[in-house]
C-alpha positions, 0 to 999 in steps of 0.5 A: 500500500502506498503511504497515505497522503503526502502530508503525513509528515505535516502533522503539526499536528504533532470476524470475523467470528461466527462459529458460535452461531452454528453451535448453539443450534446446528442444522442437521446435515442433509443426506447426500442423495437428491431424494425429496425431503420428508416431513420428518427430515425437514422438521429435524433441521427446522430453524427456530422462528418467532414472529407475531401471530406465532407459528408461521407453518399452516396446518394441513400442508404436506411438509415442514419446509418453512419457505415452501409451507409459509403462507407468504414469500419468505427467505430463512437463514438458519444458523448453518446458513449464517455460518457458511457465509462467515459474516461477523454481523447479521447485516453481512449475512443478509446481503446474501439473500435474494433481492437484498443489498446492504448500504452504508453502515448495516442498512438493508435495502430490499429489492432496491427500496431504501432502508425506510421501506424495511422493518427490523424485528427481534423475536417479532417485536420492534427495535429502536434506532440509535441513528440520528437520521434513521428510525430503522436500526442498523443491522450491523449492530447484531453479531451473528453469535446472538442470532438463531435465525433470520427470516425475511418476508417480502410479501406483506401479511397483516400480522406485521406492522403496516410500515412495509415496503420492501420487506420485514426482517425478523431476527430470532434468538435462541430459547431452550437449547436441545443440549447443554453446551459451552463454546469459546471462540477467538480470532485474529485478522488483518487488512492489506490497506490498514494492518501495519500501515500508517494511520492516524489516532489520538490519545483519548482515554486509557480505557478506549480499547474496551469501548467504554470511556473512563469519564474523561469525556464527560461534559465539563462542569462549567459547560454543563452548568451553563447549559442548565442556566438557560443562558446564551453565549451573548449573555456572558461577558468576554472574560466569562466566555473565554473562561468557558472556552478554555475548559473545552479542549483537552490535548488528549482529544484534539491532537491527531498523531501518526501511527506507523503500524496500525494494530491487527483485528481481534475478537473473542466470545463465549456462549453457553446454554443448558436446560433443566427438567423441572418435573412433569413436562416443565423444562427450563432453558438458559442461554447466555453469550458475551462477545468482544471485537476490536477492529481497525480500518484506514481509508485513504479517500479522494472526496470532491464536489462541484456547485456548477451545472456542468460540474466543470469546476470543483468547489472542494477537492480533498484527500482524506485519510480516516482511521476508525477503531471500532469496538463492539461489546455484546451480551445476551441472557435468555430464559425459556420455559417449555411446558407441553406445547407452551413456551415462555421466552424472556430475552435480554440483549445488550449491544455497545458499538463504539467508533473512535475516529481520526481523520486528516484531510488536505485539499483546496476549495473553489480551485483557489491557491490556498491549501487547507489542512483539516483534522477531525477527532471524534468518539461515537457510542451506539448502545442498544438495551432490549428486554422482551417477554414472549408467551406462546400458549396452546390452550386447546388443540384448536386455540392458541394465544401469543402475547408479547411485551418489549422495552428497548432503549437505544442511545448514540452519544458523541461527547466531543467532536473536534474539527480544526482547519489550517490554511497555507495561503502562499502570501503574507508573513506566514504564507508558506506555513499552515496557520489557523487564525480562527476567524471562522472563515477562509483563514482557519476554523475550530469547532467542537460538537456535542451530540446525545440521542436517546430513544425509548420504545415500548411495545406489546401485543396479543395474537389469538389463533383459532382452528375450527378445522384442520384446514382453516386458521382464523387469527386476530390481534392487537399491537401497541407501540410507542417510541419517544426520542430526544436528540440534542446537538450543540456546536460551537465555533471558537474565534479569535483576533489573531492579527498583526502582532499576534498572528504567529499564534495561529502557527501553534498546533491544535492542543497548544492553540486551544489550550487554556493558557492561550484562550484566556489571554484577553488580548487575543480575543478568544470567544465561543460562538454558538452555531446551533440555534435549536439544539434540542428536539423531541419526537414521538410515534404512538401506534395502535393496530388491530388485524384479522386474517384467515389461512384456509386450505381450501383444497389440498392444492389451494391455500388462501391467506388474507386479512386486513390491518387497521392502524391509527398513529400519531407522529410528532416532532418539536423543538424543546426550548433550552434558552430562557430568553428564546422560548419559541417552539416549533412542532409538527404533527401527523395524524393518520389512520389506514385500512391495509388489506393483504392476500396471498393465494398459493396453488400447489399444482404438484407435490413439489411445485407451487405458484403464489400470487400476492397483493397488499397495501402498505405505508411508509412514514417519514423518519423523525429527523426528516421532519424538523428543519434543523441542520445536522452534520453526518460524519459518515457521509461528510454531509449536512442534512435539513428536515422538511416539516411538510413531509407526509406518509407514502402509500404503497400498492404491492403485488407479486407472482412467484413459481417455486420448485422444491425438487429435493430437500433444501434444494429449490428453484424459484422465479418471481415477478413483482410490482410496486406503486408508491404514492408520494415517495420520500426522496432526498435532494441537494440544495446549496445553502450559504455556499455549502451542500445541504441534503433535504427531503421531499415527497415526490409525486409518484414512483413505480418499481418492478422487477424479477428474481431467480433463485436456485439451491442445488447439491451435487453428490461427489461420491458419484463422480469419484471413487476416492475415499475423501469424496465419499461423503462430500458434496458440491453446494451451489446457491445463487440468486439474481434480482433485476429491478427497475424504478422510475419517479413519475413527475408531471408538469402540474405536480407541486412540492412543499419544501420548508420554509416556503409556504406555497408549492413549487414545481416538483420538476425543480427537485426531481427528474421524471424517470429517474430511479429511486435512491439506492436502487441497483438494476442488477443484484447477484449472489453466488455461493459455490463450495464443497462440504462434508455431510459427515463432519465439519468441513466447508470451503465456500467461494462467495461472489456478489455483484451490485450495479450502480445506484443513486446515493444523492440527487444532483444539486438542483436548488429548487429553481432554474439555472442549476441542474446537475446529474445524480451521484452514483455508487458503483459497488461492482463485484466482490469475491470472498472465500470462507473455509471451516474445518473441524479437527479432533485434537486430544479428543476434543473437536475444534472448529477452525475458520479462515476467511478472505474478504474482497479478494480482488481488491475492489475499490469503493467508488461514488461519482457524479458524471455528465459524460464529459466531466466527472466528480469523485464524491468518494473513492478509496481502497477497502483492501483485502481482509484475512481472518482466522478464528478457532472455537471449541464446545464443551 
């Protein structure tokens, strides 16, 4: 790897662990023959699935294969499927499912629809999000060692919440283990662009390696007291202001340093479970897991943007080197009680995901001679706590009742994000030096930000199922969910009068320039400036829902599943006043209620072949942050976002037809076509505010999405091809899927859009182009797993190939008026090739599971660009490198 950035010396500026997922509940190996599966065979390997309404398998069908027998279109990843992919978190494993792609930090797109159209559940209950811009939880938070199975349902059924566009993803944790076990795992990994190469770090606290700060990042007492006072900075004297500023910048957090040899990655986990026979038919199960991972990534990125229509001039052109240290700590404690056909499940989950971020950038603005050097240091904490109770009761052979209750809390804190920018002007007494005059403009900047997000979610529900006949199931249920979020963000710029005699002070590195001894010098004129006029807002979503449905095996070949759901919701966002002399409050409330019908007809015209047809109506609501007109800077995308209080719900009509052929156990071919019509889809657009890019959101008039899917899974018995003993129990595994999707925005000449703060509508064509694809939609998605495995013992070797064609990540700058119209910004995911090998060894009478992974073998680059055919802007481009991981686990 080339040394990142030529300015490395200018620093004045002085997995891969997935084995436990398969050990808690390992699927029974399939027979080597291609004989059709029997009901007993399929039941033996059945993954555990917990969804609203209980058991998804309809009584009266011929076998127990979930995907074939479910009354809706589903894909199921068992623990064995997850283990074969070798992914360290569930988002990566889901990226192998037909029609799914993972965008950004763990957000799953189903059939090209953005994360707002996907719904994530844990054991059938909703989850809160720790992301400021999202109401959807990022699935890279979930290590695979806590997940027993993952079900993706792509056709809507009314027992799920009505916010359904592309699909619902239901994660199920383990309950009662079949056998007692205790598994220890450990792993180490390296990346060709990061490990042992140059990166940037800052000192931080001594406990950063644990993912927990030791308290040194706590809000300084003086600043906390100032916030509580309700005063503004303008209420302080110059001396009080400078004294407050002098306490904010610690050398441990503002000084980036070179690290010539970035450390390798490492992981560890322990998972255990047992069950106790309490007498009679009572069985108590206990499962617990704890995991830790510490990973590093360095990205040497080129980042540009343009503000001209023909994108011929660069408004910003930077090379940035970013080093992230990501530490994930997780724990799960599950208790399960089984008695007869009844089960009680109490699940407690804790996940903490911490990212220590250091970034150095060097570049120019507006193609002018001044050279800018920018340094950023940050600490991001994401945390999820979830406790839930599920009771599944079989009161009589005909009547069953399921109850669910959940409390979950998510948090995201960024205690202090620091940004400093130095300038080399080429003129003046210090023109050949990088200098920071702290004038909050062209000659230097210093910013500090504090962010704190807290979201509480309470949910509960009851589902009743009555089966008057073996072929008829009647269900009804009620669900309640309440989400409360508060989000606080403070940003301060520090300015000074560094001119003339004192101009040389700007040569100091950040920890000295912003030290208390310098800031409190009255002759230097240091002063804090508040950049956030509305720092605190609250949001709430309260939803009451009820549904009724039936599943009727009308004939041995014909199954009808249908029903209707009613939802009544109130969604609100409001600013919360924090300044005593500025108590103004902005609020926005959306009150809506809907009737959402859905029906699926399945015709099993051959014992192993069937046709499905589905139609439904669903909705998509705006995210909280999208409803408030308040700036928010997202460090992951390096972009500023503004909400739009005029947003409203989107309505969707969904339909699908699917052919399925289950020609042998765990082997199948399916072919599907789907169509979606979206009324008022929420899309992002970019405008220029105060000379800078800003992303906002609006309801486009309409959109259509259609496409097709092809999926195949086939095993080839190698003993038929070779007489060699090593192939006697081996088979080839071929799992492949392809999804073709097309989407089009429909924008007419008379369509209008409301964009805050305007009070009258503007032409929709000023923001969205007729025929443009939806954001995040790839025309082509391909996943292919080709491997060999032993059916008698643990031995798997799998090549995993994925491909995604280009997709829109941001609309080009339009600005809501004539004279400026840019092409959209596209991401080019391209091809990715991985290899995963798992091998079991008997060492001194104990079995060990060895796993070797190679990720991004071809060295594919990340590329996000904007082009009009003549000029090209590189929004973001870097080499993620090839990652190698080795892990070992054993079970007692």
